[in-house]
C-alpha positions in Angstrom: -13.4 -15.8 -2.0 -15.4 -12.9 -0.4 -19.2 -12.6 -1.0 -19.8 -8.8 -1.1 -22.1 -6.8 -3.5 -20.8 -4.2 -5.9 -23.2 -1.8 -4.1 -21.4 -2.5 -1.0 -18.1 -2.0 -2.6 -19.2 1.4 -4.1 -20.4 2.5 -0.7 -17.0 1.9 0.8 -15.2 3.5 -1.9 -17.4 6.5 -1.7 -16.7 6.8 2.1 -12.9 6.7 1.6 -10.7 9.8 2.0 -8.7 10.9 -1.1 -5.6 9.4 0.6 -7.2 6.1 1.2 -8.4 6.1 -2.6 -4.9 6.7 -3.6 -3.4 3.9 -1.4 -6.1 1.6 -2.8 -5.2 2.6 -6.4 -1.6 2.0 -5.7 -2.1 -1.4 -4.3 -4.4 -2.5 -7.2 -1.8 -1.7 -9.7 1.7 -3.1 -10.6 3.2 -0.5 -8.1 1.4 -2.2 -5.5 3.0 -5.6 -6.0 6.4 -3.8 -5.6 5.3 -1.9 -2.5 4.0 -5.2 -0.8 7.3 -6.9 -1.8 9.2 -4.0 -0.2 7.0 -4.1 3.0 7.6 -7.9 3.2 11.4 -7.4 2.7 11.4 -5.0 5.6 9.2 -7.0 7.9 11.3 -10.2 7.2 14.6 -8.1 8.0 16.0 -9.5 4.5 17.1 -6.1 3.5 18.2 -3.2 5.7 16.7 -0.1 4.5 18.7 3.3 4.9 17.6 5.7 7.5 16.5 9.3 6.8 19.9 10.4 8.2 21.8 8.1 5.7 19.7 9.2 2.7 20.2 12.9 3.3 23.6 12.7 4.9 22.2 14.7 8.0 
C-alpha cells in the first residue's frame, strides 16, 4: 500500500505528457493486463515474437 494524497496524484497526472497519459490509461484498463502479459511473455522468452521483416515480408 502506498500513502499518497489525491492532490499529489492530480499534480503528477497534470505534469504528464499526452503520450504518458495514454500509456497510463492503457495500463489501467483491461487492455493493460494483456499488454503486461505480452511483455512478461517476451521477457521470459516463452513466446517468440515475429520481427518487423517477418510481419511485412521485407
